[in-house]
MIDOSE-1310 file (N, C-alpha, C; in nm, 2 decimals, decimal comma, always signed):
residues 202
mkkl	-0,88/+8,08/-2,63/-0,78/+7,99/-2,66/-0,68/+8,05/-2,76; -0,73/+8,13/-2,86/-0,65/+8,19/-2,95/-0,56/+8,29/-2,89; -0,62/+8,37/-2,79/-0,54/+8,47/-2,71/-0,43/+8,40/-2,64; -0,46/+8,28/-2,58/-0,35/+8,21/-2,50/-0,24/+8,17/-2,59
hlmi	-0,27/+8,12/-2,71/-0,17/+8,08/-2,81/-0,08/+8,20/-2,85; -0,15/+8,31/-2,87/-0,07/+8,43/-2,90/+0,02/+8,47/-2,79; -0,03/+8,46/-2,67/+0,06/+8,50/-2,55/+0,18/+8,40/-2,54; +0,15/+8,27/-2,56/+0,26/+8,17/-2,55/+0,36/+8,20/-2,66
saal	+0,31/+8,23/-2,78/+0,40/+8,25/-2,90/+0,49/+8,38/-2,87; +0,42/+8,48/-2,81/+0,50/+8,60/-2,78/+0,60/+8,58/-2,68; +0,57/+8,49/-2,58/+0,66/+8,46/-2,47/+0,78/+8,38/-2,53; +0,76/+8,29/-2,62/+0,86/+8,21/-2,68/+0,96/+8,30/-2,76
vvaa	+0,90/+8,40/-2,84/+0,98/+8,49/-2,91/+1,07/+8,58/-2,82; +1,01/+8,62/-2,71/+1,09/+8,70/-2,61/+1,20/+8,62/-2,56; +1,17/+8,49/-2,52/+1,27/+8,40/-2,46/+1,38/+8,38/-2,56; +1,35/+8,35/-2,69/+1,45/+8,33/-2,79/+1,53/+8,45/-2,81
stsv	+1,47/+8,57/-2,81/+1,54/+8,69/-2,83/+1,64/+8,72/-2,72; +1,59/+8,69/-2,59/+1,67/+8,71/-2,47/+1,79/+8,62/-2,48; +1,77/+8,49/-2,52/+1,87/+8,39/-2,53/+1,98/+8,44/-2,63; +1,94/+8,49/-2,75/+2,03/+8,54/-2,85/+2,11/+8,66/-2,79
maqs	+2,04/+8,75/-2,72/+2,11/+8,87/-2,67/+2,21/+8,82/-2,56; +2,17/+8,73/-2,48/+2,27/+8,68/-2,38/+2,39/+8,61/-2,44; +2,37/+8,53/-2,55/+2,48/+8,47/-2,62/+2,57/+8,57/-2,68; +2,51/+8,68/-2,74/+2,59/+8,79/-2,80/+2,67/+8,86/-2,69
kfek	+2,61/+8,88/-2,58/+2,68/+8,95/-2,47/+2,80/+8,86/-2,42; +2,77/+8,73/-2,41/+2,87/+8,63/-2,37/+2,99/+8,64/-2,47; +2,96/+8,63/-2,60/+3,07/+8,63/-2,70/+3,15/+8,76/-2,69; +3,08/+8,87/-2,67/+3,15/+9,00/-2,66/+3,24/+9,01/-2,53
dhta	+3,18/+8,96/-2,42/+3,26/+8,96/-2,29/+3,38/+8,86/-2,30; +3,35/+8,75/-2,36/+3,45/+8,64/-2,38/+3,57/+8,69/-2,46; +3,54/+8,76/-2,57/+3,65/+8,81/-2,65/+3,72/+8,93/-2,58; +3,65/+9,01/-2,51/+3,71/+9,13/-2,44/+3,80/+9,09/-2,33
sfka	+3,77/+8,97/-2,27/+3,85/+8,93/-2,15/+3,98/+8,87/-2,18; +4,01/+8,85/-2,31/+4,14/+8,79/-2,35/+4,22/+8,89/-2,43; +4,35/+8,88/-2,43/+4,44/+8,96/-2,51/+4,56/+8,87/-2,56; +4,61/+8,90/-2,67/+4,72/+8,82/-2,73/+4,84/+8,84/-2,63
ngqa	+4,92/+8,73/-2,61/+5,03/+8,74/-2,52/+5,13/+8,63/-2,57; +5,25/+8,66/-2,61/+5,34/+8,56/-2,65/+5,29/+8,49/-2,77; +5,30/+8,35/-2,77/+5,25/+8,27/-2,88/+5,10/+8,25/-2,87; +5,04/+8,29/-2,76/+4,89/+8,27/-2,75/+4,82/+8,39/-2,81
gmdr	+4,78/+8,37/-2,93/+4,71/+8,48/-3,00/+4,56/+8,48/-2,99; +4,49/+8,58/-3,04/+4,35/+8,59/-3,04/+4,28/+8,48/-3,12; +4,36/+8,42/-3,22/+4,30/+8,31/-3,30/+4,26/+8,19/-3,22; +4,31/+8,18/-3,10/+4,27/+8,07/-3,01/+4,13/+8,08/-2,96
lerd	+4,07/+8,19/-2,98/+3,93/+8,21/-2,95/+3,83/+8,16/-3,06; +3,89/+8,14/-3,18/+3,81/+8,10/-3,29/+3,77/+7,95/-3,27; +3,64/+7,93/-3,29/+3,59/+7,79/-3,26/+3,54/+7,73/-3,39; +3,57/+7,60/-3,41/+3,52/+7,52/-3,52/+3,38/+7,48/-3,49
dtqk	+3,32/+7,40/-3,59/+3,18/+7,36/-3,57/+3,16/+7,27/-3,45; +3,26/+7,19/-3,42/+3,26/+7,10/-3,30/+3,25/+7,18/-3,17; +3,34/+7,28/-3,16/+3,34/+7,36/-3,04/+3,22/+7,45/-3,03; +3,16/+7,50/-3,14/+3,04/+7,57/-3,13/+2,92/+7,49/-3,09
fcsd	+2,92/+7,37/-3,14/+2,81/+7,27/-3,10/+2,82/+7,24/-2,95; +2,94/+7,22/-2,90/+2,95/+7,18/-2,77/+2,95/+7,30/-2,67; +2,95/+7,42/-2,72/+2,93/+7,53/-2,63/+2,78/+7,55/-2,59; +2,70/+7,47/-2,65/+2,55/+7,47/-2,61/+2,54/+7,38/-2,50
paal	+2,49/+7,43/-2,38/+2,48/+7,34/-2,26/+2,40/+7,21/-2,29; +2,30/+7,22/-2,37/+2,22/+7,10/-2,40/+2,30/+7,00/-2,47; +2,38/+7,04/-2,57/+2,47/+6,95/-2,64/+2,57/+6,89/-2,55; +2,63/+6,97/-2,46/+2,73/+6,93/-2,36/+2,67/+6,82/-2,27
agkg	+2,54/+6,83/-2,24/+2,47/+6,74/-2,15/+2,42/+6,61/-2,23; +2,46/+6,61/-2,36/+2,41/+6,49/-2,44/+2,27/+6,50/-2,49; +2,21/+6,62/-2,49/+2,08/+6,64/-2,53/+2,07/+6,72/-2,66; +2,18/+6,75/-2,73/+2,18/+6,83/-2,85/+2,12/+6,75/-2,97
dpkk	+2,10/+6,81/-3,08/+2,05/+6,74/-3,20/+2,14/+6,62/-3,23; +2,08/+6,50/-3,22/+2,16/+6,38/-3,25/+2,21/+6,37/-3,39; +2,14/+6,42/-3,49/+2,19/+6,42/-3,62/+2,32/+6,51/-3,64; +2,31/+6,62/-3,57/+2,42/+6,71/-3,58/+2,54/+6,65/-3,50
reai	+2,52/+6,59/-3,39/+2,62/+6,52/-3,32/+2,69/+6,41/-3,40; +2,61/+6,33/-3,47/+2,66/+6,22/-3,55/+2,74/+6,28/-3,67; +2,70/+6,39/-3,73/+2,77/+6,45/-3,84/+2,91/+6,51/-3,79; +2,91/+6,56/-3,67/+3,03/+6,62/-3,61/+3,13/+6,50/-3,58
ekan	+3,08/+6,40/-3,53/+3,17/+6,28/-3,50/+3,23/+6,22/-3,63; +3,14/+6,21/-3,73/+3,19/+6,16/-3,86/+3,29/+6,25/-3,92; +3,27/+6,38/-3,91/+3,37/+6,48/-3,96/+3,50/+6,47/-3,89; +3,50/+6,45/-3,76/+3,62/+6,44/-3,68/+3,69/+6,31/-3,71
mati	+3,61/+6,20/-3,73/+3,67/+6,07/-3,76/+3,75/+6,08/-3,89; +3,70/+6,16/-3,98/+3,77/+6,17/-4,11/+3,91/+6,24/-4,10; +3,93/+6,31/-3,99/+4,06/+6,39/-3,97/+4,17/+6,30/-3,92; +4,14/+6,18/-3,87/+4,24/+6,09/-3,80/+4,33/+6,03/-3,91
kqps	+4,46/+6,06/-3,88/+4,56/+6,00/-3,97/+4,64/+5,90/-3,90; +4,65/+5,78/-3,96/+4,73/+5,67/-3,89/+4,88/+5,70/-3,90; +4,96/+5,64/-3,82/+5,10/+5,66/-3,83/+5,16/+5,65/-3,97; +5,24/+5,74/-4,01/+5,30/+5,75/-4,15/+5,38/+5,62/-4,18
dgky	+5,44/+5,56/-4,08/+5,52/+5,44/-4,11/+5,45/+5,31/-4,06; +5,33/+5,33/-4,02/+5,25/+5,21/-3,97/+5,29/+5,16/-3,83; +5,38/+5,23/-3,76/+5,42/+5,19/-3,63/+5,35/+5,27/-3,52; +5,28/+5,20/-3,43/+5,20/+5,26/-3,33/+5,26/+5,28/-3,20
lgdw	+5,36/+5,20/-3,17/+5,42/+5,20/-3,03/+5,57/+5,25/-3,03; +5,60/+5,34/-2,94/+5,73/+5,39/-2,92/+5,79/+5,34/-2,80; +5,84/+5,43/-2,72/+5,91/+5,40/-2,59/+5,82/+5,45/-2,47; +5,78/+5,35/-2,39/+5,69/+5,39/-2,28/+5,75/+5,48/-2,18
kege	+5,89/+5,48/-2,17/+5,95/+5,57/-2,07/+5,94/+5,71/-2,12; +5,95/+5,73/-2,25/+5,93/+5,87/-2,31/+5,78/+5,90/-2,29; +5,70/+5,80/-2,31/+5,55/+5,83/-2,29/+5,52/+5,88/-2,15; +5,58/+5,82/-2,05/+5,56/+5,87/-1,91/+5,60/+6,01/-1,90
kiaq	+5,71/+6,05/-1,96/+5,76/+6,19/-1,95/+5,65/+6,28/-2,01; +5,60/+6,24/-2,13/+5,51/+6,32/-2,20/+5,37/+6,33/-2,12; +5,33/+6,22/-2,06/+5,21/+6,22/-1,98/+5,22/+6,31/-1,86; +5,34/+6,32/-1,80/+5,36/+6,40/-1,68/+5,37/+6,55/-1,72
sgrg	+5,42/+6,58/-1,84/+5,45/+6,72/-1,87/+5,32/+6,80/-1,92; +5,31/+6,92/-1,87/+5,20/+7,01/-1,91/+5,26/+7,13/-1,98; +5,38/+7,12/-2,02/+5,45/+7,24/-2,08/+5,42/+7,25/-2,23; +5,45/+7,37/-2,29/+5,43/+7,39/-2,43/+5,30/+7,46/-2,46
atwt	+5,30/+7,54/-2,56/+5,18/+7,61/-2,61/+5,12/+7,71/-2,52; +5,17/+7,74/-2,41/+5,12/+7,84/-2,32/+5,19/+7,98/-2,35; +5,14/+8,08/-2,31/+5,20/+8,22/-2,34/+5,33/+8,23/-2,28; +5,36/+8,16/-2,17/+5,49/+8,17/-2,11/+5,60/+8,08/-2,18
dkag	+5,56/+7,99/-2,26/+5,65/+7,90/-2,33/+5,70/+7,97/-2,46; +5,82/+7,95/-2,49/+5,88/+8,00/-2,62/+5,82/+7,91/-2,73; +5,79/+7,97/-2,84/+5,74/+7,90/-2,96/+5,85/+7,79/-3,00; +5,80/+7,67/-3,02/+5,89/+7,56/-3,05/+5,92/+7,47/-2,94
tpng	+5,88/+7,52/-2,81/+5,90/+7,43/-2,70/+5,81/+7,31/-2,71; +5,87/+7,19/-2,70/+5,79/+7,06/-2,71/+5,67/+7,06/-2,62; +5,56/+7,02/-2,67/+5,44/+7,01/-2,58/+5,44/+6,89/-2,50; +5,39/+6,89/-2,38/+5,36/+6,77/-2,30/+5,22/+6,73/-2,33
ggcy	+5,18/+6,61/-2,28/+5,04/+6,57/-2,30/+4,95/+6,61/-2,18; +5,01/+6,63/-2,06/+4,93/+6,67/-1,95/+4,83/+6,56/-1,91; +4,86/+6,44/-1,95/+4,76/+6,33/-1,93/+4,72/+6,30/-1,79; +4,81/+6,32/-1,69/+4,77/+6,30/-1,55/+4,68/+6,41/-1,50
nchq	+4,66/+6,52/-1,57/+4,56/+6,62/-1,53/+4,42/+6,56/-1,52; +4,40/+6,46/-1,61/+4,26/+6,40/-1,62/+4,25/+6,25/-1,59; +4,36/+6,18/-1,59/+4,36/+6,04/-1,58/+4,46/+5,98/-1,47; +4,42/+5,88/-1,41/+4,51/+5,79/-1,34/+4,58/+5,70/-1,44
inkk	+4,71/+5,69/-1,44/+4,78/+5,61/-1,54/+4,87/+5,51/-1,46; +4,98/+5,55/-1,42/+5,07/+5,47/-1,34/+5,03/+5,49/-1,19; +5,00/+5,38/-1,12/+4,96/+5,40/-0,98/+5,06/+5,45/-0,89; +5,19/+5,45/-0,93/+5,29/+5,51/-0,85/+5,28/+5,67/-0,84
eish	+5,21/+5,72/-0,94/+5,18/+5,87/-0,94/+5,05/+5,89/-0,87; +5,06/+5,95/-0,75/+4,94/+5,97/-0,67/+4,87/+6,10/-0,70; +4,93/+6,19/-0,78/+4,87/+6,32/-0,81/+4,82/+6,31/-0,95; +4,69/+6,30/-0,96/+4,62/+6,28/-1,10/+4,48/+6,33/-1,09
gnig	+4,42/+6,36/-1,20/+4,28/+6,41/-1,20/+4,19/+6,29/-1,23; +4,06/+6,32/-1,23/+3,96/+6,21/-1,25/+3,85/+6,25/-1,35; +3,88/+6,35/-1,43/+3,78/+6,39/-1,53/+3,77/+6,28/-1,63; +3,88/+6,22/-1,66/+3,88/+6,10/-1,75/+3,89/+5,97/-1,68
pslw	+3,86/+5,86/-1,74/+3,87/+5,73/-1,67/+4,01/+5,69/-1,64; +4,02/+5,60/-1,54/+4,16/+5,55/-1,51/+4,21/+5,47/-1,62; +4,34/+5,48/-1,65/+4,40/+5,41/-1,76/+4,50/+5,30/-1,71; +4,49/+5,28/-1,58/+4,58/+5,18/-1,51/+4,54/+5,04/-1,58
nygk	+4,64/+4,96/-1,61/+4,62/+4,83/-1,67/+4,55/+4,84/-1,81; +4,56/+4,95/-1,87/+4,49/+4,98/-2,00/+4,51/+4,86/-2,10; +4,64/+4,83/-2,13/+4,67/+4,73/-2,22/+4,64/+4,59/-2,17; +4,67/+4,57/-2,04/+4,65/+4,44/-1,98/+4,50/+4,40/-1,98
vrgn	+4,41/+4,49/-1,96/+4,27/+4,46/-1,97/+4,22/+4,45/-2,11; +4,26/+4,54/-2,20/+4,20/+4,54/-2,33/+4,28/+4,46/-2,43; +4,40/+4,43/-2,40/+4,48/+4,35/-2,50/+4,54/+4,45/-2,60; +4,61/+4,40/-2,71/+4,67/+4,48/-2,81/+4,63/+4,44/-2,95
seav	+4,50/+4,40/-2,96/+4,45/+4,37/-3,10/+4,46/+4,49/-3,19; +4,45/+4,46/-3,32/+4,45/+4,57/-3,41/+4,34/+4,68/-3,39; +4,23/+4,63/-3,35/+4,11/+4,71/-3,32/+4,14/+4,80/-3,20; +4,20/+4,75/-3,10/+4,23/+4,82/-2,97/+4,34/+4,93/-3,00
vqyt	+4,44/+4,88/-3,07/+4,55/+4,98/-3,11/+4,50/+5,09/-3,19; +4,42/+5,06/-3,29/+4,37/+5,17/-3,38/+4,27/+5,26/-3,31; +4,19/+5,21/-3,22/+4,10/+5,29/-3,14/+4,18/+5,38/-3,05; +4,28/+5,33/-2,98/+4,35/+5,41/-2,89/+4,43/+5,52/-2,96
wgki	+4,48/+5,49/-3,08/+4,55/+5,59/-3,16/+4,45/+5,70/-3,20; +4,33/+5,66/-3,24/+4,23/+5,75/-3,29/+4,18/+5,84/-3,17; +4,16/+5,78/-3,06/+4,12/+5,85/-2,94/+4,22/+5,96/-2,90; +4,34/+5,93/-2,90/+4,45/+6,03/-2,87/+4,45/+6,14/-2,98
ynsk	+4,44/+6,09/-3,11/+4,45/+6,18/-3,22/+4,33/+6,28/-3,22; +4,21/+6,23/-3,21/+4,09/+6,32/-3,21/+3,98/+6,25/-3,14; +3,97/+6,28/-3,01/+3,87/+6,22/-2,92/+3,73/+6,25/-2,97; +3,71/+6,37/-3,04/+3,57/+6,41/-3,07/+3,51/+6,32/-3,18
ayna	+3,60/+6,23/-3,24/+3,55/+6,13/-3,34/+3,46/+6,03/-3,27; +3,48/+6,01/-3,14/+3,41/+5,91/-3,07/+3,30/+5,96/-2,97; +3,32/+6,09/-2,94/+3,23/+6,16/-2,85/+3,24/+6,31/-2,88; +3,15/+6,36/-2,95/+3,16/+6,50/-3,00/+3,20/+6,60/-2,90
csnm	+3,15/+6,58/-2,78/+3,18/+6,68/-2,67/+3,27/+6,63/-2,56; +3,36/+6,53/-2,60/+3,46/+6,48/-2,51/+3,54/+6,60/-2,45; +3,58/+6,58/-2,33/+3,66/+6,68/-2,26/+3,81/+6,67/-2,31; +3,84/+6,56/-2,37/+3,98/+6,53/-2,41/+4,03/+6,61/-2,52
prmg	+4,15/+6,68/-2,51/+4,20/+6,76/-2,62/+4,22/+6,67/-2,75; +4,21/+6,73/-2,86/+4,24/+6,66/-2,99/+4,39/+6,67/-3,02; +4,47/+6,58/-2,96/+4,61/+6,59/-2,95/+4,68/+6,59/-3,09; +4,63/+6,50/-3,18/+4,69/+6,49/-3,31/+4,63/+6,59/-3,41
hykl	+4,50/+6,61/-3,40/+4,43/+6,70/-3,49/+4,48/+6,84/-3,48; +4,51/+6,89/-3,36/+4,56/+7,02/-3,34/+4,72/+7,03/-3,33; +4,78/+6,91/-3,36/+4,92/+6,90/-3,35/+4,98/+6,94/-3,21; +4,90/+6,91/-3,11/+4,95/+6,93/-2,97/+5,06/+6,83/-2,94
lted	+5,05/+6,71/-3,00/+5,16/+6,61/-2,98/+5,20/+6,57/-3,13; +5,33/+6,55/-3,14/+5,38/+6,50/-3,27/+5,35/+6,35/-3,28; +5,37/+6,30/-3,40/+5,34/+6,15/-3,43/+5,43/+6,07/-3,33; +5,56/+6,11/-3,32/+5,65/+6,03/-3,23/+5,60/+6,04/-3,09
qmrh	+5,56/+6,15/-3,04/+5,51/+6,17/-2,91/+5,38/+6,08/-2,88; +5,30/+6,08/-2,98/+5,18/+5,99/-2,97/+5,22/+5,84/-2,96; +5,32/+5,80/-3,04/+5,37/+5,66/-3,03/+5,41/+5,63/-2,89; +5,49/+5,73/-2,83/+5,54/+5,70/-2,69/+5,42/+5,69/-2,59
vmal	+5,32/+5,77/-2,60/+5,21/+5,76/-2,51/+5,13/+5,63/-2,53; +5,12/+5,59/-2,66/+5,06/+5,46/-2,69/+5,14/+5,35/-2,62; +5,27/+5,36/-2,62/+5,35/+5,25/-2,56/+5,33/+5,25/-2,41; +5,31/+5,37/-2,35/+5,29/+5,38/-2,21/+5,16/+5,30/-2,17
lldp	+5,06/+5,31/-2,26/+4,93/+5,25/-2,24/+4,92/+5,10/-2,28; +5,00/+5,06/-2,38/+4,98/+4,93/-2,44/+5,10/+4,83/-2,43; +5,22/+4,89/-2,42/+5,33/+4,80/-2,41/+5,33/+4,71/-2,29; +5,34/+4,58/-2,30/+5,33/+4,49/-2,19/+5,44/+4,52/-2,08
aspv	+5,55/+4,58/-2,13/+5,66/+4,61/-2,04/+5,64/+4,74/-1,96; +5,54/+4,82/-2,00/+5,51/+4,94/-1,93/+5,46/+4,91/-1,79; +5,50/+4,99/-1,69/+5,45/+4,97/-1,56/+5,30/+4,98/-1,55; +5,24/+5,05/-1,64/+5,09/+5,06/-1,64/+5,02/+4,92/-1,66
nq	+5,09/+4,83/-1,72/+5,03/+4,70/-1,74/+5,09/+4,59/-1,65; +5,16/+4,63/-1,55/+5,21/+4,53/-1,45/+5,11/+4,49/-1,35
């Protein structure tokens, strides 16, 4: 029995060592496969604690350390900044343009080019747009179904600002946290989702 335990322990050590080596090789290959180009620098490969946690397949599948997940969500929640002037809704027509646009922040874009939200890449929003992804849930009738209570408005703002506050390994980009969208742009997207006059809520 003692011999069996030693064999199992040795096997676990080898497996752990192999896993570390594989991860090290991945990191090396990952870094070597990128090069700085235009405004897209090598700093984009740097990961924060949230990204490191969610790079683990177990965590991505929802099986990671629950205490670590909770701590990450709490840390991300602390980054959310409410609108500086207290206004959450802008112009839904501008919001539609932002949701449609995937420009900005790429190596082919000039620095300073306004970013789009690329929202249709993952969501159905306005049913008139038939080209959309389905990684995220449909947002059709978002405000009509949920209403526009203070809780709903603040949750929606928070989700756009930093989705990881609600789900550590969410696929949704942290639009406000990484300044991918400005405060005004976020207001416009909020209006697209919540304004009763928006076609999304018709």
